[in-house]
C-alpha positions in Angstrom: 108.2 14.4 -156.3 108.1 14.4 -152.7 108.2 17.4 -150.6 110.2 17.6 -147.2 107.8 19.6 -145.2 110.2 19.8 -142.3 112.6 21.6 -144.6 109.9 23.7 -146.0 108.9 24.9 -142.3 112.4 25.6 -141.5 113.0 27.8 -144.4 109.6 29.7 -143.8 110.7 30.4 -140.1 114.1 31.7 -141.2 112.5 33.7 -143.7 109.9 35.0 -141.5 112.8 35.6 -138.8 114.7 38.2 -141.2 111.5 39.6 -142.2 110.8 40.5 -138.6 114.3 41.8 -137.9 114.0 43.8 -141.2 110.7 45.1 -140.9 111.8 46.3 -137.4 115.1 47.8 -138.5 113.2 50.0 -141.3 109.8 50.0 -140.7 109.1 52.8 -143.4 110.1 50.2 -146.1 107.9 47.1 -144.7 106.5 44.4 -146.5 104.3 42.7 -143.8 101.8 44.4 -141.5 101.9 41.6 -139.2 103.5 38.0 -139.1 102.3 35.0 -136.8 103.4 31.8 -135.7 101.6 29.1 -133.9 100.1 25.7 -133.8 96.9 24.0 -134.0 95.0 20.7 -133.5 92.2 18.8 -135.2 89.3 19.2 -133.2 87.0 16.6 -135.2 86.0 13.3 -134.0 85.4 9.7 -135.9 87.5 9.0 -138.9 87.7 12.5 -139.8 90.1 13.5 -137.0 93.7 14.5 -137.9 96.6 13.2 -135.8 99.4 15.5 -134.8 100.0 19.1 -134.2 100.1 21.3 -137.0 103.0 24.4 -137.2 101.6 27.5 -138.7 102.8 30.7 -140.0 100.6 33.5 -141.4 101.6 36.8 -143.0 99.2 39.7 -143.0 99.5 42.8 -145.3 97.4 46.1 -145.4 96.9 46.9 -148.9 93.6 48.7 -147.9 94.4 50.9 -144.9 93.3 49.0 -142.0 96.0 51.0 -139.9 94.5 54.4 -140.5 90.9 53.1 -139.9 89.3 54.6 -136.8 86.3 52.7 -134.9 85.1 49.2 -135.8 82.8 50.2 -138.6 85.8 51.6 -140.6 87.8 48.4 -139.4 85.3 46.3 -141.2 85.3 48.6 -144.5 89.3 48.0 -144.4 90.3 44.1 -144.4 94.0 42.9 -144.6 95.3 40.1 -146.9 96.3 36.8 -145.1 98.7 34.3 -146.6 99.9 31.4 -144.6 100.2 27.8 -144.3 99.6 25.1 -141.8 101.8 22.2 -141.9 101.0 18.9 -141.7 102.4 16.2 -139.2 101.6 12.6 -138.7 101.1 12.2 -142.4 98.1 14.7 -142.3 97.3 17.5 -144.8 99.3 20.5 -145.4 97.3 23.8 -146.1 98.3 26.8 -148.0 95.6 29.5 -147.4 95.2 33.1 -148.4 92.1 35.4 -148.2 90.8 38.6 -146.4 91.3 39.1 -142.5 88.7 41.7 -140.7 90.2 42.6 -137.2 88.0 44.7 -134.8 89.5 46.3 -131.4 87.1 45.9 -128.7 89.9 48.3 -126.8 93.5 49.0 -126.6 94.2 45.1 -125.5 91.4 42.9 -126.8 90.1 42.1 -130.4 88.3 39.8 -132.4 89.0 38.6 -136.2 87.2 36.7 -139.0 89.0 35.5 -142.1 87.4 34.1 -145.3 89.4 32.9 -148.6 90.4 29.8 -149.9 92.9 26.8 -149.4 95.0 24.5 -151.4 95.8 21.3 -149.3 97.8 17.9 -149.4 95.0 15.9 -148.0 93.3 12.7 -149.0 90.5 13.6 -151.5 88.6 10.2 -150.9 88.6 7.1 -149.0 91.5 5.7 -146.9 89.4 5.9 -143.6 92.5 7.7 -141.8 91.7 11.4 -141.7 89.1 13.7 -143.6 88.0 12.9 -147.1 88.1 16.3 -148.7 86.8 15.4 -152.2 88.9 18.5 -154.2 92.0 19.8 -153.9 91.0 23.5 -153.6 88.4 24.5 -150.6 87.1 27.4 -148.9 88.8 28.5 -145.8 87.4 30.6 -142.7 88.3 31.2 -139.4 87.5 33.1 -136.2 89.8 34.3 -133.5 89.9 36.4 -130.2 93.0 37.9 -129.1 95.1 40.1 -126.4 97.6 42.6 -127.4 100.6 42.9 -125.0 101.9 45.8 -126.4 101.5 47.5 -129.9 104.1 45.0 -131.3 103.1 41.6 -129.8 99.9 39.9 -129.3 98.4 36.3 -128.7 95.5 34.9 -130.4 93.2 31.8 -130.0 91.4 30.7 -133.5 89.3 28.0 -134.7 89.5 27.4 -138.5 87.7 25.3 -141.1 88.4 24.2 -144.5 85.7 22.7 -146.8 84.2 22.8 -150.3 80.8 23.6 -149.3 79.3 20.9 -151.4 80.5 22.7 -154.6 82.5 19.8 -156.2 82.1 16.0 -156.3 82.9 13.6 -153.8 83.2 13.7 -149.8 83.3 16.8 -147.9 84.6 15.9 -144.3 86.2 19.1 -144.0 89.2 20.2 -141.7 88.8 21.8 -138.3 91.5 22.9 -136.4 92.0 25.1 -133.2 95.1 26.6 -131.8 97.3 29.7 -130.4 99.1 31.7 -132.6 101.7 34.8 -131.4 101.8 37.7 -133.5 104.3 40.5 -134.2 102.5 43.6 -135.6 105.5 46.0 -137.5 
């Protein structure tokens, strides 16, 4: 079965746009804590480099009370949950990822984030010498980011994300490392 990723991306953006409008219209019944849209590119070199730009969408949820945490110590004890995708273009891997996100505010405008979880991808497991050889379909996924809040709702974040299996399954482990920008809307 062949998946039309352009159609999937379009549907995700439509769903996310409706969710943003619904969330801002009725904040007391919101589903998402924050939605982010952006793009990234491979920062690897050699045969592990991926071609193209990777459109991204990430939804963050707040089941552990991050919004009520005061100070960086409490913020670290109340991670948010993230769920997202990084869409492969130019025949490269698409990733579907989930995990925990820890956000720490430096002040009202500046923040930093770290995320850890897992990813399922559509990339090559072994050897066509074009792009990373990933060894297994399920990988670890982690990211670091730094961001700026324009106001209580809108922000921008630069991030670098890495996915690999940490030598826990057989096969090659080139991993995927991508860096990019995301614009976020917090409800």
